[in-house]
N, C-alpha and C positions, 0 to 999 in steps of 0.2 A: 513503410513509414508507420510509426506508432501514433495512434490518436490520443491527444490529451482530452480527458473527459472531466467535466466539472463535478465536484464532489456530490452535489445534489442529484445529478444524473446517475452517478455510481450508486447512491443510496436507492434510487428508484429501480435500478437494474437488480440490485441485491434483493429488494422486496418482491419483484415480479418474476425474475428469471431463476428457476431452480439450478441452472448451470452457471450462475454468476458466483464468482469467488473473489474475495478481497485478500490480497497477499501483502502484508506489511513487511517491508524489507529493512526497517530501521534496526538499530542495535538493541540488545537486551536492556542496556541502561536507559535508552529512550522509552522503551515500552514500560519500564518500571517507574521512571521518574517524570516523564512527560505525559504519558497516558496512551490509551489504546482506543480505536474505534469500538464502540459498544454495539454489536450487531444483534443483541438479544431480540429486538422486534422482528428481525428477519428470520429468526430461527437458525442462524448460522454463527460461526465463530471466525474471526480473521485467521488466516494462515500466517504464522509468524516464522519468517526465515530471514536471518541477517544476510544482507548483501555484502557488508563488510563486518568483520568481527572486531568488537571492542576489546581492548583499548588500542590495538595496533592499527586498526582500520584497513587491514589487508582484505582483499576481495575473498569471499568465501568460495573455495574451490569446489565445494560440495553443494552449491546452490541448486543446481538442476536435480541432483539426486534427492535433495530434501523436498523439492517441489513434488517430485513423483512419489516420494514416501508419504506425503501428506494427501495422497490420492487426488491430486489435481490432474485432470485429464486433458489431453491435447485439444479436445473439442470444447472444453469449458470456456466461458467468458471470464478471463482473469484480469482483474484490475489491480495494478501494482501501485502501492503508496509508500512514500517515505516522508521526510520532514518537509521538503519543498519541491520535490519533483525530479531531482537529478539522479539519485540512485535508483529510483523506481523506473525511470526511463531506461537506464542501463539494464536492469533486470528484465524489463519487458522485451528489449531488443534481443537479449540472450534467449529468452523463452521462445520468441518468434523464430529465431534461427534454429532452435531445437525442435521445431515442428508444431508449436502451439499456434493455433489458427486465429484465435480471438483474444488478443492481448491489448491492454490499454494502460495508459499512464494517468493517475489521478492528478489533475492539474492543481498546482500549488500545494500538493501533499497534505499532511496532517496539520502543519502549523503555518505554512505559507511564508511569504517574505517578511522581513522585519519591518516594523512601523518606524516612524521618524525617531523614536527613542531607542530603537534597537531591539524591541520586544516582538516576539513572534506570537501568532495565534489570534491576531486582531484584524489583520488586513484581508487575508484570503485563505482558503484551504478548508479542510474538514471542520476544524474547531470554529473558525470565524463564520462558517456557514450555519452554525448552530446544530450540527448533526450530533447524534448521541456519541458520547465518549466517557471513559472512566479512567481513573488514575489509581496507581498503586497496585 
């Protein structure tokens, strides 16, 4: 079973644990137009690997190879994040099946669920929790 971890707990782990890694599995378009977690204060960068490739949204067949190429080790504490938690959970499950011991899903992802007006980023998730992020 993959543990859902609150974004603030993920931030604390990234700040305190040298073996903590944030892997953002959203698409290139989301990274560019919606924004990215800004890990500057942690001295780290998010590992960016698409779980699904835009625009076809087909699953990335090279996901695990890309994770290994990014030097993410099986003993690292890997926190997977997507828009709202679905793709990141699937990525975490694949990594766990491939032998990664400490994998987690970032609860509510980067933007979280939509608010009553259908807008994301205000209810829950990385952005709603006021954690650092940048756009563009």
